[in-house]
C-alpha positions as CSV (number, residue, x, y, z in Angstrom):
1,X,14.2,-31.6,16.9
2,X,10.9,-31.1,18.3
3,X,11.8,-28.5,20.5
4,X,13.5,-26.6,17.6
5,X,10.7,-26.9,15.1
6,X,8.2,-25.6,17.9
7,X,10.6,-22.8,18.6
8,X,10.6,-21.9,14.8
9,X,7.0,-21.8,14.7
10,X,6.7,-19.5,17.6
11,X,9.4,-17.3,16.2
12,X,7.4,-17.0,13.0
13,X,4.2,-16.3,14.9
14,X,5.9,-13.5,17.0
15,X,6.8,-11.7,13.9
16,X,3.2,-12.0,12.4
17,X,2.0,-10.5,15.9
18,X,4.4,-7.9,15.9
19,X,3.7,-6.8,12.4
20,X,0.0,-6.8,13.0
21,X,0.3,-4.8,16.2
22,X,2.3,-2.3,14.1
23,X,-0.5,-1.7,11.4
24,X,-2.7,1.1,10.9
25,X,-4.7,2.4,11.8
26,X,-4.6,1.8,15.7
27,X,-1.2,0.1,15.6
28,X,2.1,1.5,16.7
29,X,4.3,1.7,13.6
30,X,7.6,1.4,16.0
31,X,7.1,-2.2,15.9
32,X,7.8,-2.4,12.4
33,X,11.6,-1.8,13.1
34,X,11.7,-5.1,15.1
35,X,8.8,-7.2,13.4
36,X,11.0,-9.1,11.1
37,X,13.6,-10.0,13.8
38,X,11.9,-13.2,14.9
39,X,11.6,-14.3,11.2
40,X,15.4,-13.5,10.6
41,X,16.2,-15.6,13.8
42,X,14.0,-18.4,12.4
43,X,15.8,-18.4,9.2
44,X,19.1,-18.2,10.9
45,X,18.3,-21.4,13.0
46,X,17.4,-23.2,9.8
47,X,20.7,-22.1,8.0
48,X,23.0,-23.0,11.1
49,X,21.0,-26.4,11.2
50,X,21.2,-27.1,7.7
51,X,21.3,-30.9,7.8
52,X,18.1,-31.2,9.8
53,X,16.2,-29.1,7.2
54,X,15.3,-29.0,3.3
55,X,15.3,-26.3,0.9
56,X,11.7,-25.5,1.5
57,X,11.8,-25.2,5.3
58,X,12.0,-21.7,5.6
59,X,8.9,-21.3,3.4
60,X,6.9,-23.6,5.5
61,X,8.2,-22.3,8.7
62,X,7.6,-18.5,7.9
63,X,4.1,-19.1,6.5
64,X,2.3,-19.3,9.9
65,X,3.7,-15.9,10.8
66,X,2.8,-14.2,7.5
67,X,-0.7,-15.8,7.4
68,X,-1.1,-14.5,10.9
69,X,-0.1,-10.8,9.9
70,X,-2.4,-11.0,6.8
71,X,-5.3,-12.5,8.9
72,X,-5.3,-9.9,11.6
73,X,-4.9,-7.0,9.1
74,X,-7.1,-7.8,6.4
75,X,-9.8,-10.1,7.7
76,X,-12.5,-7.6,7.2
77,X,-12.7,-8.6,3.5
78,X,-14.9,-11.4,4.6
79,X,-17.7,-8.8,5.0
80,X,-18.1,-8.5,1.3
81,X,-16.8,-12.0,0.2
82,X,-15.7,-15.1,2.0
83,X,-14.0,-16.6,-0.9
84,X,-12.1,-13.3,-1.6
85,X,-10.9,-13.1,1.8
86,X,-9.5,-16.5,2.1
87,X,-7.8,-16.1,-1.4
88,X,-6.4,-12.7,-0.3
89,X,-5.0,-13.9,2.9
90,X,-3.6,-17.3,1.7
91,X,-2.0,-16.1,-1.6
92,X,-0.4,-13.1,-0.1
93,X,1.0,-15.2,2.9
94,X,2.3,-17.7,0.5
95,X,3.9,-14.8,-1.9
96,X,5.9,-13.2,1.3
97,X,7.0,-16.8,2.4
98,X,8.4,-17.3,-1.2
99,X,10.4,-14.2,-1.1
100,X,11.9,-15.1,2.4
101,X,12.8,-18.5,0.8
102,X,14.6,-16.7,-2.1
103,X,16.5,-14.8,0.4
104,X,17.4,-18.0,2.3
105,X,18.6,-19.7,-1.0
106,X,20.6,-16.6,-2.0
107,X,22.2,-16.3,1.4
108,X,23.3,-20.0,1.2
109,X,25.1,-19.4,-2.0
110,X,26.6,-16.3,-1.3
111,X,29.7,-15.9,1.1
112,X,29.0,-12.4,1.9
113,X,26.5,-11.8,4.6
114,X,26.0,-8.1,3.9
115,X,25.2,-8.9,0.4
116,X,22.7,-11.7,1.4
117,X,20.9,-9.1,3.6
118,X,20.9,-6.3,0.6
119,X,19.4,-9.0,-1.6
120,X,16.6,-9.6,1.1
121,X,15.6,-6.0,1.0
122,X,15.8,-6.0,-3.0
123,X,13.7,-9.1,-3.2
124,X,11.0,-7.8,-0.7
125,X,10.8,-4.5,-2.7
126,X,10.7,-6.3,-6.1
127,X,7.6,-8.1,-4.4
128,X,6.0,-4.9,-3.5
129,X,6.5,-3.5,-6.8
130,X,5.1,-6.3,-8.5
131,X,2.0,-6.1,-6.3
132,X,1.5,-2.4,-7.5
133,X,1.8,-3.5,-11.2
134,X,0.3,-6.9,-12.2
135,X,-3.5,-8.0,-12.3
136,X,-3.7,-9.7,-8.8
137,X,-2.2,-6.4,-7.5
138,X,-2.7,-6.2,-3.5
139,X,-0.1,-3.6,-2.2
140,X,-2.3,-3.0,1.0
141,X,0.3,-4.5,3.3
142,X,3.4,-2.9,1.7
143,X,5.6,-1.9,4.5
144,X,5.9,1.7,3.5
145,X,2.0,1.9,4.1
146,X,2.6,1.2,7.8
147,X,3.1,4.8,8.5
148,X,0.1,6.2,7.1
149,X,-1.4,6.9,10.6
150,X,1.9,8.3,11.6
151,X,2.4,10.2,8.7
152,X,4.3,13.1,10.4
153,X,7.2,10.6,10.6
154,X,7.5,10.3,6.9
155,X,7.2,13.9,5.3
156,X,10.2,12.8,3.2
157,X,8.0,10.6,1.3
158,X,7.9,13.6,-1.0
159,X,11.2,12.3,-2.0
160,X,11.2,8.8,-1.8
161,X,7.6,7.5,-1.9
162,X,6.3,4.7,0.3
163,X,9.3,2.5,-0.9
164,X,11.6,4.8,1.2
165,X,9.6,3.4,4.2
166,X,10.2,-0.2,3.2
167,X,13.9,0.3,3.0
168,X,13.8,2.3,6.3
169,X,12.0,-0.8,8.1
170,X,14.0,-3.7,6.5
171,X,17.5,-2.0,6.9
172,X,16.6,-1.5,10.7
173,X,15.4,-4.9,11.3
174,X,18.6,-6.3,9.8
175,X,20.9,-4.0,11.8
176,X,19.2,-4.7,15.0
177,X,19.2,-8.5,14.2
178,X,22.7,-8.5,13.2
179,X,23.6,-6.5,16.3
180,X,21.8,-9.1,18.7
181,X,23.1,-12.1,16.8
182,X,26.7,-10.8,17.2
183,X,26.3,-10.2,20.9
184,X,25.0,-13.8,21.5
185,X,28.0,-15.1,19.7
186,X,30.3,-12.9,21.9
187,X,28.3,-14.1,24.9
188,X,28.8,-18.0,24.0
189,X,32.4,-17.3,23.2
190,X,33.0,-15.6,26.4
191,X,31.3,-18.1,28.5
192,X,33.6,-20.9,26.9
193,X,36.7,-18.9,27.7
194,X,35.6,-18.4,31.3
195,X,34.8,-22.1,31.8
196,X,38.2,-22.8,30.5
197,X,40.1,-20.3,32.7
198,X,38.2,-21.8,35.8
199,X,39.4,-25.1,35.0
200,X,43.1,-23.7,34.3
201,X,42.8,-21.8,37.5
202,X,43.1,-24.7,39.7
203,X,46.5,-25.5,38.5
204,X,47.8,-21.9,38.3
205,X,48.7,-19.4,41.0
206,X,46.3,-16.8,42.3
207,X,48.1,-13.8,41.1
208,X,48.2,-15.2,37.6
209,X,44.6,-15.8,37.8
210,X,43.8,-12.4,39.0
211,X,45.7,-10.8,36.2
212,X,43.7,-12.9,33.8
213,X,40.5,-11.7,35.4
214,X,41.4,-8.1,35.1
215,X,42.2,-8.5,31.3
216,X,38.7,-10.4,30.8
217,X,36.8,-7.5,32.3
218,X,38.6,-5.0,30.0
219,X,37.7,-7.0,27.2
220,X,34.1,-7.3,28.4
221,X,34.1,-3.4,28.8
222,X,35.3,-3.0,25.4
223,X,32.7,-5.0,23.9
224,X,30.1,-3.5,25.9
225,X,31.1,0.0,24.7
226,X,31.2,-1.3,21.1
227,X,27.7,-2.7,21.5
228,X,26.7,0.6,22.9
229,X,28.2,2.5,19.8
230,X,26.6,0.4,17.2
231,X,23.3,0.5,19.2
232,X,23.6,4.5,19.0
233,X,24.1,4.2,15.4
234,X,21.4,2.1,14.8
235,X,19.2,4.3,16.9
236,X,20.0,7.4,15.0
237,X,19.3,5.9,11.7
238,X,15.6,5.3,13.1
239,X,15.3,8.4,15.0
240,X,16.9,10.9,12.5
241,X,14.6,10.5,9.7
242,X,11.6,10.9,12.1
243,X,13.5,14.3,13.3
244,X,13.9,15.4,9.9
245,X,10.5,14.7,8.9
246,X,9.0,17.0,11.8
247,X,11.2,19.7,10.8
248,X,9.8,19.4,7.3
249,X,6.3,19.1,8.7
250,X,6.4,22.3,10.6
251,X,8.3,24.3,7.9
252,X,5.9,23.4,5.2
253,X,3.7,26.2,4.5
254,X,0.7,26.3,2.0
255,X,0.6,29.1,-0.7
256,X,-2.7,30.6,-0.9
257,X,-4.6,29.2,-3.9
258,X,-8.1,29.0,-2.7
259,X,-10.5,26.6,-4.0
260,X,-14.1,26.3,-2.7
261,X,-15.1,22.6,-2.3
262,X,-18.2,20.9,-1.1
263,X,-17.7,17.1,-0.4
264,X,-20.6,14.7,0.1
265,X,-21.2,11.5,2.1
266,X,-24.7,10.6,1.0
267,X,-24.6,7.1,2.9
268,X,-26.7,5.1,0.4
269,X,-26.5,1.3,1.5
270,X,-24.4,-0.4,-1.2
271,X,-26.3,-3.9,-0.3
272,X,-29.8,-2.8,-0.2
273,X,-30.1,0.5,-1.8
274,X,-27.5,1.8,-4.1
275,X,-28.2,-0.5,-7.2
276,X,-32.1,-0.7,-6.8
277,X,-33.0,2.9,-6.0
278,X,-34.4,5.0,-9.2
279,X,-32.1,7.7,-10.5
280,X,-34.3,10.6,-9.4
281,X,-34.2,9.4,-5.9
282,X,-30.4,8.8,-5.9
283,X,-29.7,12.3,-7.3
284,X,-32.4,13.7,-5.0
285,X,-30.6,12.6,-1.9
286,X,-27.4,14.5,-3.4
287,X,-29.2,17.5,-4.1
288,X,-31.0,17.7,-0.8
289,X,-27.7,17.1,1.1
290,X,-25.4,19.5,-1.2
291,X,-28.3,22.2,-1.7
292,X,-27.6,24.3,1.7
293,X,-23.9,24.2,1.0
294,X,-23.7,25.0,-2.5
295,X,-23.4,28.9,-3.6
296,X,-22.5,30.9,-6.5
297,X,-18.9,30.7,-4.9
298,X,-18.4,27.0,-4.9
299,X,-15.9,25.9,-7.4
300,X,-16.5,21.9,-7.3
301,X,-18.9,19.6,-5.8
302,X,-17.4,15.8,-5.1
303,X,-19.8,12.9,-4.8
304,X,-18.6,9.3,-4.2
305,X,-17.9,6.4,-6.4
306,X,-20.8,4.7,-8.1
307,X,-23.2,7.5,-6.9
308,X,-25.1,6.9,-10.2
309,X,-26.1,3.4,-10.8
310,X,-28.1,3.7,-14.2
311,X,-26.9,1.7,-16.7
312,X,-25.5,4.8,-19.0
313,X,-24.1,4.0,-22.3
314,X,-21.3,6.5,-23.2
315,X,-22.2,6.5,-27.0
316,X,-25.3,8.9,-25.7
317,X,-24.7,9.9,-22.1
318,X,-26.8,12.8,-22.4
319,X,-29.9,10.8,-22.8
320,X,-29.9,9.4,-19.5
321,X,-32.2,10.6,-16.7
322,X,-29.3,10.7,-14.0
323,X,-27.1,13.2,-16.2
324,X,-29.9,15.5,-16.9
325,X,-30.6,15.8,-13.3
326,X,-27.0,16.5,-12.6
327,X,-27.2,19.2,-15.4
328,X,-30.0,20.8,-13.6
329,X,-27.7,21.6,-10.9
330,X,-25.1,23.1,-13.3
331,X,-28.0,25.4,-14.7
332,X,-28.4,27.1,-11.4
333,X,-24.5,27.3,-10.7
334,X,-22.8,27.7,-14.1
335,X,-19.3,28.1,-12.4
336,X,-19.7,24.9,-10.5
337,X,-18.0,21.8,-11.4
338,X,-19.5,18.2,-10.3
339,X,-17.3,15.1,-10.0
340,X,-19.9,12.2,-9.8
341,X,-19.1,8.6,-10.0
342,X,-21.0,5.9,-12.3
343,X,-21.2,2.7,-14.0
344,X,-21.1,3.3,-17.7
345,X,-20.8,1.1,-20.7
346,X,-19.4,1.6,-24.4
347,X,-20.6,-0.1,-27.4
348,X,-17.5,-0.3,-29.9
349,X,-18.2,0.7,-33.4
350,X,-17.3,-1.2,-36.5
351,X,-13.6,-1.2,-37.1
352,X,-12.4,-0.3,-33.6
353,X,-9.9,-2.1,-31.9
354,X,-11.6,-4.6,-29.4
355,X,-9.8,-5.0,-25.9
356,X,-9.4,-8.2,-24.0
357,X,-12.1,-7.0,-21.5
358,X,-14.5,-6.4,-24.0
359,X,-18.0,-8.6,-23.9
360,X,-19.9,-9.8,-26.7
361,X,-23.7,-8.8,-26.9
362,X,-25.9,-11.7,-26.8
363,X,-27.9,-11.4,-30.0
364,X,-25.6,-9.7,-32.1
365,X,-22.0,-9.6,-33.6
366,X,-20.9,-6.5,-31.5
367,X,-18.8,-5.7,-28.5
368,X,-19.0,-3.5,-25.5
369,X,-17.0,-2.7,-22.4
370,X,-18.1,-1.8,-18.8
371,X,-16.4,0.7,-16.7
372,X,-16.3,2.1,-13.4
373,X,-16.1,5.8,-14.2
374,X,-15.8,9.2,-12.7
375,X,-17.6,12.1,-14.6
376,X,-17.1,15.6,-14.7
377,X,-20.1,17.7,-15.3
378,X,-19.9,21.3,-15.9
379,X,-21.3,23.9,-18.3
380,X,-19.2,22.8,-21.0
381,X,-21.4,20.8,-23.6
382,X,-19.3,17.5,-23.8
383,X,-19.0,15.3,-20.7
384,X,-15.5,14.3,-19.4
385,X,-15.0,10.8,-18.3
386,X,-12.2,8.9,-16.5
387,X,-12.2,5.0,-16.1
388,X,-11.0,3.5,-13.1
389,X,-7.7,1.9,-14.2
390,X,-6.3,0.1,-11.0
391,X,-8.8,-2.3,-10.4
392,X,-9.8,-4.4,-7.5
393,X,-8.7,-8.0,-8.0
394,X,-11.5,-10.6,-7.8
395,X,-14.1,-8.0,-8.2
396,X,-13.2,-5.8,-11.2
397,X,-10.4,-7.7,-12.6
398,X,-9.1,-11.4,-13.2
399,X,-5.9,-12.3,-14.4
400,X,-5.7,-11.3,-18.2
401,X,-2.9,-13.7,-19.2
402,X,-3.3,-16.4,-22.0
403,X,-5.5,-19.4,-20.6
404,X,-7.0,-17.5,-17.7
405,X,-10.0,-15.8,-19.6
406,X,-12.3,-18.6,-18.0
407,X,-12.0,-17.1,-14.5
408,X,-14.3,-14.4,-15.3
409,X,-17.4,-16.4,-14.5
410,X,-15.9,-16.7,-10.9
411,X,-15.7,-12.8,-10.3
412,X,-17.1,-11.4,-7.1
413,X,-20.4,-9.8,-7.3
414,X,-20.6,-6.9,-5.0
415,X,-23.8,-5.8,-6.6
416,X,-22.4,-3.6,-9.3
417,X,-20.5,-4.1,-12.4
418,X,-19.1,-7.7,-12.3
419,X,-16.0,-9.1,-14.1
420,X,-13.0,-7.5,-15.8
421,X,-13.7,-3.9,-16.5
422,X,-12.3,-1.6,-19.2
423,X,-9.6,1.0,-18.1
424,X,-7.9,4.2,-19.2
425,X,-4.2,4.5,-20.7
426,X,-4.1,7.9,-19.5
427,X,-4.4,9.3,-16.2
428,X,-6.9,12.1,-17.2
429,X,-7.1,15.6,-15.7
430,X,-10.5,17.3,-16.2
431,X,-11.0,20.7,-18.1
432,X,-12.8,22.7,-15.4
433,X,-14.4,26.0,-15.0
434,X,-13.0,28.8,-12.9
435,X,-10.7,26.7,-10.8
436,X,-7.2,25.1,-11.1
437,X,-7.1,21.5,-13.1
438,X,-8.3,18.7,-10.9
439,X,-8.4,14.9,-11.3
440,X,-9.8,12.0,-9.6
441,X,-8.7,8.6,-8.2
442,X,-11.4,6.1,-7.6
443,X,-11.4,4.1,-4.6
444,X,-8.7,1.3,-4.7
445,X,-6.4,3.6,-6.9
446,X,-5.5,5.6,-4.0
447,X,-3.2,3.0,-2.6
448,X,-0.8,3.2,-5.6
449,X,1.7,6.1,-4.9
450,X,3.3,6.2,-8.7
451,X,-0.1,5.8,-10.3
452,X,-1.5,8.6,-8.2
453,X,1.4,10.8,-9.0
454,X,0.8,10.6,-12.8
455,X,-2.3,12.7,-12.4
456,X,-0.3,15.4,-10.6
457,X,2.5,15.1,-13.3
458,X,-0.3,15.5,-16.0
459,X,-1.4,18.8,-14.5
460,X,-3.4,18.3,-11.6
461,X,-3.2,20.7,-8.8
462,X,-6.2,19.5,-6.8
463,X,-6.8,15.8,-6.2
464,X,-10.0,14.0,-5.6
465,X,-10.4,10.4,-4.2
466,X,-14.1,9.1,-4.6
467,X,-14.8,5.7,-2.9
468,X,-17.5,3.4,-1.5
469,X,-16.1,1.8,1.6
470,X,-19.4,0.5,2.9
471,X,-18.8,-3.0,1.8
472,X,-16.3,-3.8,4.5
473,X,-18.5,-2.6,7.4
474,X,-17.3,-0.6,10.3
475,X,-14.2,-2.4,10.5
476,X,-10.4,-1.3,10.1
477,X,-10.9,-1.9,6.3
478,X,-12.3,1.7,5.8
479,X,-10.0,3.3,8.3
480,X,-6.8,1.6,6.6
481,X,-8.0,3.0,3.2
482,X,-8.6,6.5,4.5
483,X,-5.2,6.6,6.2
484,X,-3.4,5.6,3.1
485,X,-4.7,8.9,1.7
486,X,-2.2,10.9,4.0
487,X,0.7,9.3,2.3
488,X,-0.5,10.3,-1.2
489,X,-1.0,14.0,0.0
490,X,2.6,14.0,1.3
491,X,4.3,12.3,-1.9
492,X,2.5,15.0,-4.3
493,X,1.8,17.9,-1.9
494,X,-1.5,18.2,-3.2
495,X,-4.7,18.9,-1.3
496,X,-7.0,15.9,-1.4
497,X,-10.9,16.0,-1.5
498,X,-12.1,12.6,-0.2
499,X,-15.7,11.4,-0.7
500,X,-16.8,8.2,0.6
501,X,-20.3,7.0,0.0
502,X,-19.9,5.8,3.5
503,X,-16.6,5.3,5.6
504,X,-14.6,8.4,6.1
505,X,-15.1,11.5,4.1
506,X,-12.9,14.5,4.6
507,X,-10.2,17.2,3.0
508,X,-6.7,16.5,3.5
509,X,-4.3,19.2,3.3
510,X,-0.5,19.2,1.8
511,X,1.1,18.2,4.8
512,X,-1.1,15.0,5.1
513,X,-3.5,16.5,7.8
514,X,-7.2,15.7,7.5
515,X,-9.9,17.9,8.3
516,X,-13.7,17.5,9.1
517,X,-13.7,13.8,9.1
518,X,-17.1,12.2,8.9
519,X,-18.3,9.3,10.8
520,X,-19.0,6.0,9.6
521,X,-22.6,5.4,8.2
522,X,-23.5,9.0,8.9
523,X,-24.8,11.2,5.9
524,X,-22.6,14.3,5.8
525,X,-21.6,17.3,3.9
526,X,-18.4,19.2,4.0
527,X,-17.8,22.7,2.8
528,X,-14.2,23.7,2.7
529,X,-11.6,26.0,1.2
530,X,-8.4,24.1,0.0
531,X,-5.5,25.4,-1.6
532,X,-4.3,24.3,-5.1
533,X,-0.6,23.7,-5.8
534,X,1.4,23.7,-9.2
535,X,4.7,22.5,-7.6
536,X,5.9,19.1,-8.7
537,X,7.7,17.1,-6.0
538,X,10.7,14.9,-6.5
539,X,8.7,11.6,-6.0
540,X,5.9,12.9,-8.6
541,X,8.7,13.7,-11.1
542,X,10.7,10.4,-10.7
543,X,8.0,7.8,-9.4
544,X,9.1,4.6,-7.7
545,X,12.6,4.9,-8.8
546,X,13.7,3.1,-5.6
547,X,11.8,0.2,-6.5
548,X,13.1,0.2,-10.2
549,X,16.6,0.4,-9.1
550,X,16.6,-2.3,-6.4
551,X,14.6,-4.7,-8.7
552,X,17.6,-4.5,-11.1
553,X,20.1,-5.0,-8.1
554,X,18.1,-7.7,-6.7
555,X,18.2,-9.5,-10.0
556,X,21.9,-9.0,-10.2
557,X,22.5,-10.3,-6.8
558,X,20.2,-13.5,-7.5
559,X,22.0,-14.3,-10.6
560,X,25.5,-13.6,-9.0
561,X,24.5,-16.2,-6.4
562,X,23.6,-18.8,-9.0
563,X,27.0,-18.1,-10.6
564,X,28.8,-18.6,-7.3
565,X,26.9,-21.7,-6.8
566,X,27.8,-23.1,-10.2
567,X,31.4,-22.1,-10.0
568,X,31.5,-24.1,-6.4
569,X,30.1,-27.3,-7.9
570,X,32.3,-27.2,-10.6
571,X,35.4,-26.8,-8.3
572,X,34.1,-29.8,-6.1
573,X,33.9,-31.8,-9.3
574,X,37.1,-31.2,-10.6
């Protein structure tokens, strides 16, 4: 029993290591196609030795592998917050183990093995979809993201989104595991037959034994041919999507609809400078960096998230020095549009609806909200604002469910606005001067495919990502975050202007290729001409339809397994 338990733990850790070695931005995504096989073998051993294990065994034995995967790929969170890193790694590993346990229970109740493995795919996708849509969202390790550095393999994401990649990975693992499992069973069966034949051979004639030997060889050749055929089918199911993707990549050509852009990476230290420097010095750095690159033909200047850290109240934004300094740039270039990140506040007027994220003023009976905002400044009189709406768990949002409001005081302080922030209900597209419509995603929002595509569905023909990746240090964190932008460009076929305070700034074309990537912790300015696009992809139009359909199917399979179990119990009793 001790040997078996050790074997289960080693299988679990093997999966964790394989999945880690597959992950962006320096991993090999081909390992994703075998990464779950040790876990599937672990679950199968528990199923075939049911009398030795309890219903929670799959959870406990899968947890070390998922913990290793989460730890090796997202350890860098510790650079900003030790508590947040522990919670992210421990909780996400727990959620993954729960999903595998649900699969194990469903498999035990269903008589059909194909239905059980289909349930595994559905359950995992339900988990990933939940991670995109609840307050504790953390889709960083959603399997479809694993191809973000090898984005030329998944150009078909414009039809499926990243969930297509998740189905691809899980289906490949299940098929390869089923093939190997079948061959192992055949090998055991053939070994037993061979031993039996040797025992009988002592009392049989040599010619009869020779005939049986020929028959046994023919059967072995047949099994080998069948194995080769099934292996070829599985290989094609893995390779054909890649070949199709390369055909899409090389046949895709952008239409010329040029937009002249300037993208900044000011490199203001988020720990020691960003929240203490006076507005004139912060905007001065932006002007000094962008000045030589801007001319009368420049359509848009993109600056990073939280570039302005003056406490600006949206009730009277134009009175703040930071906005006045940015307006001075527009006075010189009236056809210029400027996107600048900032921290803003809004004081609710009497009679306005007070959201759950609102905070009460200390000395008066009034409420206000805080926002992580993107501000569009151009020659139009009114400023345009978009409030970040996919918030970073533990930093910008904590569970809003009844009874959890008290967690606000434990929000992680990264130097800026702390605690649950206000959000927008609409994916806002800015009214711009002398260029096609543009919209902006703020930092963490760029991981959410369907969310990102809503801006495009609302009319954005060029997309921006503004971020501040300095919190994580020069680790895989900021490189992974950058890599995910390749997928957003492919899903929506939009050029992306990515401005990082520090990290990686670049412009990404509609095929997902990144151009003029900056280095970490180096101030930089990018002057580029990108193409706008008004075509809507299938994925942009339909969103995460795969996740929605498979979530319903997973629910039906789970309910069906419960009904089968109840029926069997009633039959036994009768």
